C-alpha positions as CSV (number, residue, x, y, z in Angstrom):
1,X,-13.0,0.5,-22.0
2,X,-13.9,-2.1,-19.9
3,X,-15.6,-5.1,-19.9
4,X,-17.5,-4.2,-16.8
5,X,-17.6,-0.2,-17.9
6,X,-18.8,-1.5,-21.6
7,X,-21.6,-3.7,-19.7
8,X,-22.7,-0.6,-16.9
9,X,-22.9,1.9,-19.7
10,X,-25.4,-0.3,-21.9
11,X,-27.6,-0.8,-18.5
12,X,-27.4,3.0,-17.8
13,X,-28.5,3.5,-21.1
14,X,-31.4,1.0,-21.1
15,X,-33.0,2.5,-17.0
16,X,-32.3,5.8,-18.8
17,X,-35.0,4.8,-21.5
18,X,-36.8,3.5,-18.5
19,X,-37.3,7.0,-17.2
20,X,-34.5,6.5,-14.6
21,X,-31.0,8.2,-14.8
22,X,-28.5,6.4,-12.8
23,X,-24.7,6.6,-12.4
24,X,-23.2,3.7,-13.6
25,X,-20.2,2.9,-11.0
26,X,-22.6,2.0,-8.7
27,X,-24.1,-0.8,-10.8
28,X,-22.5,-4.2,-9.8
29,X,-20.8,-6.4,-12.8
30,X,-19.1,-9.3,-11.3
31,X,-17.6,-12.2,-13.5
32,X,-19.5,-15.7,-13.4
33,X,-18.2,-18.0,-11.2
34,X,-19.8,-20.9,-13.3
35,X,-19.5,-20.3,-17.5
36,X,-22.9,-21.2,-17.7
37,X,-23.9,-18.7,-16.0
38,X,-22.1,-16.2,-19.0
39,X,-19.0,-14.0,-18.3
40,X,-20.5,-11.3,-16.0
41,X,-23.6,-10.8,-14.4
42,X,-25.5,-7.7,-12.5
43,X,-28.0,-7.7,-9.9
44,X,-29.4,-4.4,-11.1
45,X,-32.8,-5.5,-11.6
46,X,-33.4,-6.6,-7.9
47,X,-31.9,-3.9,-6.5
48,X,-33.8,-1.9,-8.9
49,X,-37.1,-3.5,-7.6
50,X,-38.6,-1.0,-5.5
51,X,-37.7,1.9,-8.1
52,X,-40.1,0.5,-10.6
53,X,-42.9,-1.0,-8.4
54,X,-42.2,-4.4,-10.1
55,X,-40.8,-7.6,-9.2
56,X,-37.3,-8.2,-9.9
57,X,-37.9,-10.6,-13.1
58,X,-40.3,-8.2,-14.3
59,X,-38.1,-5.3,-14.2
60,X,-35.4,-7.7,-15.1
61,X,-37.1,-8.3,-18.4
62,X,-38.1,-4.4,-18.8
63,X,-33.9,-3.9,-18.8
64,X,-33.5,-6.6,-21.8
65,X,-36.2,-5.1,-23.7
66,X,-34.3,-1.2,-23.9
67,X,-30.3,-3.2,-23.8
68,X,-28.6,-2.6,-27.0
69,X,-24.9,-3.4,-27.3
70,X,-23.1,-5.1,-30.1
71,X,-20.5,-6.3,-27.5
72,X,-23.1,-8.8,-26.4
73,X,-23.5,-12.9,-27.8
74,X,-26.4,-13.1,-25.6
75,X,-27.7,-11.9,-22.2
76,X,-29.9,-13.9,-20.2
77,X,-32.1,-13.6,-17.3
78,X,-31.5,-16.2,-14.4
79,X,-33.1,-17.0,-10.5
80,X,-35.3,-14.4,-9.6
81,X,-33.8,-11.3,-11.6
82,X,-29.7,-12.0,-12.1
83,X,-29.0,-10.8,-15.6
84,X,-25.8,-12.6,-16.9
85,X,-24.1,-11.7,-20.2
86,X,-21.8,-13.9,-22.8
87,X,-20.1,-11.8,-24.4
88,X,-18.6,-11.7,-28.1
89,X,-14.4,-13.4,-28.5
90,X,-14.1,-10.4,-30.1
91,X,-15.2,-8.4,-27.0
92,X,-13.4,-10.1,-24.7
93,X,-10.4,-9.8,-26.3
94,X,-10.3,-6.2,-27.0
95,X,-8.7,-6.0,-23.6
96,X,-5.6,-7.3,-25.1
97,X,-5.4,-4.7,-27.7
98,X,-5.3,-1.9,-24.8
99,X,-2.6,-3.7,-22.4
100,X,-0.1,-4.6,-25.0
101,X,-0.9,-0.4,-26.3
102,X,-0.6,0.9,-22.9
103,X,2.1,-1.2,-21.0
104,X,2.7,0.2,-17.7
105,X,0.0,2.2,-17.7
106,X,-2.0,-0.3,-18.5
107,X,-4.9,0.1,-15.3
108,X,-4.1,3.9,-15.2
109,X,-6.7,5.5,-13.6
110,X,-8.4,9.0,-14.5
111,X,-6.4,11.6,-13.3
112,X,-8.2,13.0,-10.1
113,X,-7.7,16.1,-8.7
114,X,-7.2,15.0,-5.3
115,X,-4.0,15.3,-3.1
116,X,-3.6,12.4,-0.7
117,X,-0.3,12.7,1.6
118,X,0.3,8.7,2.9
119,X,2.7,9.1,6.3
120,X,4.5,5.8,7.0
121,X,7.4,4.4,8.6
122,X,8.2,7.6,10.4
123,X,11.3,5.7,13.0
124,X,12.8,7.1,15.5
125,X,16.5,8.1,14.2
126,X,18.0,6.1,17.3
127,X,18.8,2.4,16.1
128,X,18.0,0.1,13.2
129,X,14.6,-0.3,12.1
130,X,12.2,-3.2,13.6
131,X,10.0,-5.6,11.7
132,X,7.1,-3.1,12.8
133,X,9.1,-1.1,10.4
134,X,9.3,-3.1,8.1
135,X,5.4,-4.0,7.4
136,X,5.0,-0.1,7.7
137,X,7.4,0.0,4.9
138,X,6.0,-2.2,2.5
139,X,2.3,-1.7,3.6
140,X,2.4,2.1,3.1
141,X,4.7,2.5,-0.3
142,X,2.2,-0.2,-1.7
143,X,-0.7,1.9,-0.4
144,X,0.6,5.0,-2.2
145,X,1.6,3.1,-5.7
146,X,-2.4,1.9,-5.7
147,X,-3.3,5.8,-4.9
148,X,-1.4,6.8,-7.6
149,X,-2.1,4.6,-10.2
150,X,-5.9,5.0,-9.5
151,X,-5.3,8.8,-10.5
152,X,-4.8,10.1,-7.6
153,X,-2.1,12.8,-6.5
154,X,0.1,11.6,-3.7
155,X,3.0,12.3,-1.9
156,X,4.8,10.1,-0.1
157,X,5.9,11.7,3.5
158,X,8.5,10.4,6.7
159,X,8.2,12.6,9.7
160,X,11.6,12.6,11.8
161,X,11.1,12.3,15.7
162,X,14.3,14.7,16.2
163,X,13.3,15.9,19.3
164,X,12.7,14.8,22.6
165,X,13.8,12.7,25.5
166,X,14.9,9.8,23.0
167,X,16.8,11.7,20.4
168,X,19.0,13.2,23.7
169,X,19.8,10.0,25.3
170,X,21.0,9.2,21.8
171,X,23.4,12.3,21.7
172,X,24.3,11.4,25.3
173,X,25.5,7.5,24.4
174,X,26.7,8.6,21.8
175,X,29.2,11.1,23.8
176,X,29.7,8.5,26.0
177,X,30.9,6.3,23.6
178,X,33.1,8.8,21.9
179,X,34.7,9.3,25.6
180,X,35.6,5.7,25.6
181,X,37.2,6.3,22.6
182,X,40.0,8.4,24.7
183,X,40.6,5.6,27.4
184,X,37.2,7.0,29.4
185,X,34.9,4.8,31.8
186,X,31.6,4.1,29.3
187,X,28.8,5.7,31.5
188,X,25.8,4.8,30.1
189,X,22.5,4.8,32.4
190,X,19.3,2.7,31.7
191,X,17.4,4.6,29.4
192,X,20.7,5.3,27.2
193,X,21.5,3.4,23.6
194,X,23.7,0.3,24.6
195,X,24.2,-0.8,20.6
196,X,27.6,-1.3,18.8
197,X,26.3,1.0,16.5
198,X,27.1,3.8,18.0
199,X,30.8,3.2,18.5
200,X,31.3,3.0,14.9
201,X,29.2,6.6,15.1
202,X,31.9,7.4,17.6
203,X,34.8,6.7,16.1
204,X,34.0,8.5,12.5
205,X,33.8,11.7,15.1
206,X,37.0,10.9,16.2
207,X,38.4,10.6,13.1
208,X,37.2,13.8,11.7
209,X,37.3,15.7,14.1
210,X,39.5,14.2,17.0
211,X,39.1,15.5,20.8
212,X,37.2,18.2,19.9
213,X,34.1,17.6,21.5
214,X,35.9,16.7,24.8
215,X,34.5,19.4,26.1
216,X,31.0,18.4,28.2
217,X,28.7,21.7,27.6
218,X,25.4,22.2,25.9
219,X,27.1,23.1,22.7
220,X,28.5,19.5,22.3
221,X,25.8,18.2,23.6
222,X,23.4,19.8,20.5
223,X,26.5,18.4,18.3
224,X,26.2,14.6,19.3
225,X,22.7,14.8,19.1
226,X,22.3,15.9,15.3
227,X,25.4,14.0,14.4
228,X,23.8,11.2,15.8
229,X,20.3,11.5,14.4
230,X,21.7,12.2,10.6
231,X,24.3,9.2,11.0
232,X,21.1,7.2,12.4
233,X,18.8,8.7,10.0
234,X,20.9,8.2,7.1
235,X,21.2,4.4,7.6
236,X,17.6,4.0,7.6
237,X,17.3,5.8,4.6
238,X,19.6,3.3,2.9
239,X,17.5,0.6,4.2
240,X,14.7,1.5,3.1
241,X,16.5,2.4,-0.5
242,X,17.4,-0.9,-0.8
243,X,14.1,-1.8,0.0
244,X,12.6,0.2,-3.3
245,X,11.1,2.7,-0.7
246,X,11.7,5.9,-1.5
247,X,10.2,9.3,-0.2
248,X,8.9,13.0,-1.3
249,X,9.0,14.6,2.0
250,X,11.3,14.4,4.9
251,X,9.5,16.6,7.3
252,X,11.8,17.0,10.9
253,X,9.6,17.9,14.4
254,X,12.7,20.3,15.1
255,X,11.5,22.2,12.0
256,X,7.7,22.8,13.2
257,X,9.1,23.6,16.5
258,X,11.4,26.0,15.2
259,X,9.0,27.8,13.0
260,X,7.0,28.1,16.1
261,X,3.9,25.3,14.6
262,X,3.5,24.2,18.3
263,X,2.7,27.8,19.9
264,X,0.6,28.7,16.4
265,X,-1.4,25.8,16.6
266,X,-2.0,26.2,21.3
267,X,-3.1,29.6,20.8
268,X,-5.5,28.9,17.8
269,X,-6.7,25.9,20.0
270,X,-6.8,28.0,23.4
271,X,-8.9,31.3,21.2
272,X,-11.6,29.0,19.7
273,X,-12.0,27.8,23.6
274,X,-10.9,24.5,23.1
275,X,-8.7,24.3,25.9
276,X,-8.6,24.4,29.9
277,X,-6.9,23.9,33.0
278,X,-7.1,21.1,35.7
279,X,-4.4,20.3,38.3
280,X,-2.1,22.6,36.9
281,X,-1.8,21.0,33.2
282,X,-4.0,22.0,30.1
283,X,-6.4,20.0,28.2
284,X,-7.7,19.8,25.0
285,X,-11.7,19.1,24.6
286,X,-11.1,16.3,22.0
287,X,-14.0,14.5,24.0
288,X,-16.4,17.6,22.5
289,X,-15.5,15.3,19.1
290,X,-15.2,12.1,18.8
291,X,-12.5,11.1,21.5
292,X,-13.5,9.3,24.5
293,X,-11.9,11.9,27.1
294,X,-9.8,15.1,27.0
295,X,-6.5,14.9,26.4
296,X,-3.7,17.0,27.9
297,X,-1.6,19.0,25.9
298,X,0.7,20.9,28.4
299,X,2.2,19.2,31.6
300,X,2.0,20.4,34.8
301,X,5.7,21.5,34.1
302,X,5.0,23.5,31.6
303,X,5.8,21.4,28.8
304,X,4.4,20.4,25.7
305,X,2.9,16.8,25.7
306,X,4.4,14.6,22.7
307,X,0.6,14.8,21.0
308,X,0.4,19.1,21.0
309,X,3.7,18.8,18.2
310,X,1.5,16.3,16.6
311,X,-1.5,18.4,15.9
312,X,1.0,21.3,14.8
313,X,2.2,18.8,12.0
314,X,-0.9,17.7,11.3
315,X,-2.2,21.2,10.9
316,X,1.2,21.5,8.8
317,X,0.0,19.1,6.3
318,X,-3.4,20.4,6.2
319,X,-2.2,24.0,5.2
320,X,0.0,22.5,2.5
321,X,-3.3,21.8,0.6
322,X,-3.9,17.8,0.5
323,X,-7.4,16.6,0.5
324,X,-6.7,13.5,2.3
325,X,-4.2,12.4,5.3
326,X,-3.5,8.7,5.3
327,X,-1.2,7.9,8.6
328,X,0.1,4.5,8.6
329,X,0.3,3.1,12.3
330,X,1.8,0.1,14.1
331,X,-0.5,-1.4,16.5
332,X,0.0,0.4,19.9
333,X,-1.8,3.4,18.2
334,X,-5.7,2.6,18.5
335,X,-6.2,5.2,20.8
336,X,-4.5,7.8,18.8
337,X,-6.7,7.8,16.1
338,X,-10.2,9.9,17.6
339,X,-8.0,12.2,19.6
340,X,-6.2,13.3,16.1
341,X,-9.2,13.4,14.3
342,X,-11.1,15.3,16.8
343,X,-7.7,17.8,16.8
344,X,-8.2,17.9,13.3
345,X,-11.9,19.1,13.4
346,X,-11.1,21.8,15.9
347,X,-9.9,23.1,12.7
348,X,-12.2,22.8,10.3
349,X,-12.1,19.3,8.8
350,X,-14.0,16.9,7.8
351,X,-14.1,13.7,10.2
352,X,-12.7,11.6,6.9
353,X,-10.4,14.2,6.1
354,X,-7.8,11.6,8.1
355,X,-7.1,8.2,7.5
356,X,-5.3,5.6,9.8
357,X,-4.1,1.8,9.0
358,X,-3.3,0.5,11.9
359,X,-1.0,-3.0,11.0
360,X,-0.3,-5.6,13.6
361,X,2.8,-7.2,14.7
362,X,5.2,-9.6,12.7
363,X,6.2,-12.7,14.0
364,X,9.2,-15.3,12.7
365,X,8.7,-18.5,12.0
366,X,11.5,-21.6,11.2
367,X,10.5,-25.2,10.9
368,X,7.4,-24.1,13.0
369,X,9.4,-22.5,15.7
370,X,9.3,-18.3,16.5
371,X,12.7,-17.2,15.8
372,X,13.3,-13.7,17.8
373,X,16.7,-13.0,17.6
374,X,19.3,-12.9,14.7
375,X,22.2,-16.0,14.5
376,X,24.4,-13.3,13.7
377,X,24.2,-10.2,16.1
378,X,22.3,-12.1,19.2
379,X,19.7,-9.9,19.4
380,X,16.4,-9.2,18.2
381,X,16.3,-9.5,13.8
382,X,15.9,-6.2,12.6
383,X,15.0,-5.1,9.0
384,X,18.4,-5.4,7.5
385,X,18.1,-9.2,8.9
386,X,15.1,-10.7,7.4
387,X,15.7,-9.1,3.6
388,X,19.4,-10.1,3.6
389,X,18.1,-13.5,4.6
390,X,15.0,-13.9,2.0
391,X,15.8,-11.5,-0.1
392,X,13.5,-7.6,-1.0
393,X,10.5,-9.1,-2.8
394,X,10.0,-12.4,-0.8
395,X,9.7,-9.8,2.1
396,X,7.4,-7.1,0.3
397,X,5.4,-9.5,-0.9
398,X,4.6,-11.8,2.3
399,X,4.0,-8.1,4.0
400,X,1.4,-6.9,1.8
401,X,-0.5,-9.6,1.3
402,X,-2.6,-9.9,4.0
403,X,-4.8,-7.1,5.6
404,X,-2.7,-4.9,7.5
405,X,-5.1,-5.4,10.6
406,X,-4.4,-9.3,10.4
407,X,-1.5,-10.4,12.2
408,X,1.7,-11.5,10.3
409,X,3.2,-15.2,11.0
410,X,6.1,-14.9,8.4
411,X,7.4,-18.4,7.3
412,X,10.9,-18.0,6.6
413,X,11.3,-21.8,4.8
414,X,8.6,-20.9,2.7
415,X,9.8,-17.4,1.9
416,X,12.6,-19.5,0.5
417,X,11.3,-22.5,-1.1
418,X,11.0,-22.2,-4.6
419,X,7.4,-23.8,-5.2
420,X,3.9,-23.4,-5.9
421,X,3.0,-22.7,-2.3
422,X,5.6,-20.2,-2.1
423,X,2.9,-17.2,-3.1
424,X,6.0,-14.8,-4.7
425,X,7.8,-17.3,-6.4
426,X,4.3,-18.7,-8.1
427,X,3.3,-15.1,-9.2
428,X,6.7,-14.3,-10.5
429,X,7.3,-17.9,-11.9
430,X,4.1,-17.2,-14.2
431,X,5.7,-14.0,-15.4
432,X,8.7,-15.6,-15.8
433,X,6.9,-18.3,-18.1
434,X,5.0,-15.7,-20.2
435,X,8.5,-14.1,-21.0
436,X,9.9,-17.8,-21.4
437,X,7.1,-19.0,-24.2
438,X,7.1,-15.6,-26.2
439,X,11.3,-15.8,-26.3
440,X,10.3,-19.8,-28.0
441,X,8.2,-18.6,-30.1
442,X,9.9,-14.9,-31.5
443,X,9.8,-16.7,-34.9
444,X,6.4,-16.8,-34.6
445,X,4.0,-13.2,-35.7
446,X,2.1,-12.2,-32.7
447,X,-1.6,-12.1,-34.2
448,X,-4.3,-9.8,-32.8
449,X,-7.0,-11.9,-34.4
450,X,-9.0,-12.9,-30.6
451,X,-11.6,-14.2,-32.2
452,X,-8.8,-17.3,-32.5
453,X,-8.8,-17.8,-28.5
454,X,-11.8,-20.0,-27.8
455,X,-10.9,-22.7,-25.1
456,X,-12.3,-22.1,-21.9
457,X,-9.0,-21.0,-20.6
458,X,-8.4,-17.8,-22.6
459,X,-11.3,-16.5,-21.8
460,X,-10.5,-16.9,-18.3
461,X,-7.3,-15.5,-18.6
462,X,-9.1,-12.6,-20.8
463,X,-11.8,-12.3,-18.2
464,X,-8.9,-12.1,-14.9
465,X,-7.1,-9.2,-17.2
466,X,-10.2,-7.1,-17.9
467,X,-10.7,-7.0,-14.2
468,X,-7.1,-4.8,-13.3
469,X,-8.0,-1.3,-13.7
470,X,-11.7,-1.3,-11.4
471,X,-9.4,-3.6,-8.7
472,X,-6.9,-0.9,-9.3
473,X,-10.1,1.8,-7.8
474,X,-11.0,-0.7,-5.6
475,X,-7.4,-1.4,-4.2
476,X,-7.2,2.6,-3.7
477,X,-9.7,3.4,-2.4
478,X,-9.8,1.1,0.7
479,X,-6.3,1.1,0.9
480,X,-5.6,-2.5,0.4
481,X,-2.7,-4.0,-0.9
482,X,-3.5,-7.7,-0.4
483,X,-6.3,-7.1,-2.7
484,X,-3.4,-7.0,-5.4
485,X,-1.8,-9.8,-4.0
486,X,-5.0,-11.7,-4.5
487,X,-5.2,-10.9,-8.1
488,X,-1.9,-11.7,-9.0
489,X,-2.5,-15.4,-7.3
490,X,-5.5,-15.6,-9.4
491,X,-3.9,-14.5,-12.7
492,X,-0.5,-16.4,-11.8
493,X,-3.1,-19.6,-11.1
494,X,-4.7,-18.8,-14.9
495,X,-1.8,-18.6,-16.6
496,X,0.1,-22.0,-15.4
497,X,-3.2,-24.1,-15.9
498,X,-3.0,-22.4,-19.5
499,X,0.5,-23.7,-19.6
500,X,-0.4,-27.1,-18.4
501,X,-3.4,-27.8,-20.2
502,X,-2.6,-25.9,-23.7
503,X,-0.4,-26.6,-26.5
504,X,0.7,-23.0,-27.2
505,X,3.6,-24.0,-29.4
506,X,2.0,-25.2,-32.4
507,X,4.2,-25.6,-35.5
508,X,1.5,-26.6,-37.5
509,X,-0.6,-23.5,-36.6
510,X,0.9,-20.5,-36.5
511,X,-2.0,-18.0,-36.7
512,X,-2.9,-19.9,-33.7
513,X,0.1,-19.9,-32.0
514,X,0.4,-16.0,-32.8
515,X,-3.1,-15.2,-31.3
516,X,-2.3,-17.2,-28.2
517,X,1.6,-15.7,-27.4
518,X,-0.7,-11.9,-27.7
519,X,-2.5,-13.5,-25.2
520,X,0.3,-14.6,-22.9
521,X,2.1,-10.9,-24.2
522,X,-1.0,-9.1,-22.7
523,X,-0.7,-11.6,-19.2
524,X,3.1,-10.9,-19.1
525,X,2.7,-7.5,-18.6
526,X,-0.3,-7.2,-16.4
527,X,1.6,-9.3,-14.0
528,X,4.4,-6.9,-14.1
529,X,1.8,-4.0,-13.3
530,X,0.5,-6.1,-10.7
531,X,4.0,-6.8,-8.9
532,X,5.5,-3.7,-9.2
533,X,2.3,-2.0,-7.1
534,X,3.8,-4.2,-4.1
535,X,6.9,-3.5,-5.5
536,X,8.1,-6.8,-6.4
537,X,10.0,-7.4,-9.7
538,X,9.1,-9.6,-12.3
539,X,11.8,-11.5,-14.0
540,X,11.6,-12.9,-17.3
541,X,14.2,-16.1,-16.1
542,X,13.8,-17.6,-12.8
């Protein structure tokens, strides 16, 4: 049981004895900023004053009179009614035993019977991933990791937009490059794809099929579209896998359409009276729910708008039994949220069944100047360019250390530096420092007698370690990987400070040395757990 839970349990029992049953999870327990005010503090007495019709100070006294818990060295009332808890060293240090026993499973939440679908990246298979996709991949994967660590059932999903004009132009462009290899003029329109990557794909078609597809007809057009999609998607999958991002499910728009799910969704909405006609187009009454206006679902020419297949896709996810749908979306999707929530509510879903995380744009800077083009290609910096320049770890850490709604200026110089100013290096070095000390001290038996750990710096590390499980739950519910990055920085700071001010390996005091190494082993485990949530490695040597 974590320190916060011990205190919450004791307070819950005290409140019950005072005649009030409360949920322990509603009791706020925070680490004290000043060690003179104890290890932890709660404002329960202030919050319960109205409940008891007493002043907070009197409520605090009543709570203390009914408080019984062996873990506390002492409990004090401060200010207008705050309650401060001083934990016994063995109680504070008990977290170390749990960490070392559970290792990578430390911080795992209780299994929850809640199924969550997290959809992210979903880049059109028409070219290279850009930096917006990179941020979506880093955030989406970290959010999925957090949900899974917190005990939820998580499915990571990629939606492949393999229908519509974009992929049709991909096929036409690939066909033009294929014809070019046989000496014909390459005629590309303004909406076609001019990238050189299509030349390589066209060569692979020529090598495999020769001149089989030189005759232009519907069959060959479909071939070029599908061949182009498959090759572009394979490249995207590899780039994401190299980035540490893999998906459980790839859902194709073409399958949604081929199984007539779009028509079924439209028929359902029409039967429910949510669709009306105006000026030859069909509109969905999304303004009756959360949207600021109604949205077209069929254009005047009789074709579906992009919104209708998206509705069918989200209905498909509902039918697969998910309790929560999470969409990680780029900065241009703000208007999308309420219209899709409205469409889901028409299906009987609750307003909060869909949660959308909007992430902002990324800019890259070097020497104080914005870098827009890759030196290698002379074109816009792609996902692959950035990862090749600074490595997966730096990109994943920097792309998750800020809230998704914040603009991100990626500093190439900082990402490549080996200094305490580089947050990913700082965190990884703390892990490597623990590993190095454990290696150098391997002749000292680890000592589980945590009562020997009496220094302020040791208490700081133990309290920080004890916060890891509750931080996971909070970060998961908020879909906030940046909270994990903040945690890693705080823990790293405590480890580095400990190393600087304390003689950890002491030949003259093997018992104390063993206890300190026991502490560092626990710190190493938790740091690795934190970094893994962000998709960042935890090296033993740097």
